[in-house]
C-alpha positions as CSV (number, residue, x, y, z in Angstrom):
1,M,250.1,155.6,246.9
2,A,250.0,154.2,250.4
3,F,248.0,157.3,251.5
4,A,245.3,156.6,248.9
5,V,245.0,153.0,250.0
6,F,244.6,154.1,253.7
7,A,242.1,156.8,252.7
8,A,240.0,154.3,250.8
9,A,240.1,151.8,253.7
10,S,239.1,154.6,256.1
11,M,236.1,155.6,253.9
12,T,235.0,152.0,253.7
13,A,235.1,151.7,257.5
14,A,233.2,154.9,257.9
15,E,230.6,153.8,255.4
16,A,230.2,150.5,257.3
17,Q,229.5,152.3,260.6
18,S,226.8,154.5,259.0
19,K,225.0,151.4,257.8
20,K,225.1,149.6,261.1
21,I,222.1,147.5,261.8
22,S,220.2,147.7,265.2
23,Y,221.2,145.4,268.1
24,N,217.9,143.5,267.8
25,Q,218.4,142.9,264.0
26,A,222.0,141.7,264.6
27,W,220.8,139.4,267.4
28,A,218.1,137.9,265.2
29,K,220.6,137.3,262.4
30,C,223.1,135.7,264.8
31,K,220.5,133.4,266.3
32,V,219.7,132.1,262.8
33,E,223.3,131.8,261.9
34,I,224.3,130.0,265.1
35,G,221.3,127.7,265.0
36,A,222.3,126.6,261.6
37,N,226.1,126.3,262.2
38,V,226.6,125.3,265.9
39,P,224.8,122.0,266.8
40,G,223.2,121.1,270.0
41,S,222.0,122.9,273.1
42,D,223.2,120.8,276.0
43,T,225.8,121.9,278.5
44,T,228.8,120.6,276.5
45,T,228.0,122.8,273.5
46,S,226.7,125.9,275.4
47,A,230.2,127.4,275.7
48,A,230.7,126.9,271.9
49,R,227.3,128.5,271.2
50,A,228.0,131.5,273.5
51,S,231.4,132.0,271.9
52,A,229.9,131.9,268.4
53,G,227.2,134.3,269.5
54,G,229.8,136.8,270.8
55,A,231.8,136.5,267.6
56,C,228.8,137.0,265.5
57,M,227.6,140.1,267.4
58,K,231.1,141.5,267.1
59,K,230.9,141.1,263.4
60,Y,228.0,143.5,263.4
61,G,229.7,146.0,265.7
62,Y,228.3,145.0,269.0
63,R,229.9,143.4,272.0
64,L,228.3,141.2,274.6
65,K,228.8,142.3,278.2
66,K,229.6,139.8,281.0
């Protein structure tokens, strides 16, 4: 039984990777999402916006480089 659950989870992850959107599409979606959810653009909120942007891109399978 546990094997069947693991196999189903593995297939779902493999399917998700094959449907990965491009970096530019992910960036566009994240810009919209962050703009709506993280207020402000001054220096006090820039760290919050950068963190939210990194988390959003990770959700789509990309990682931001330093």
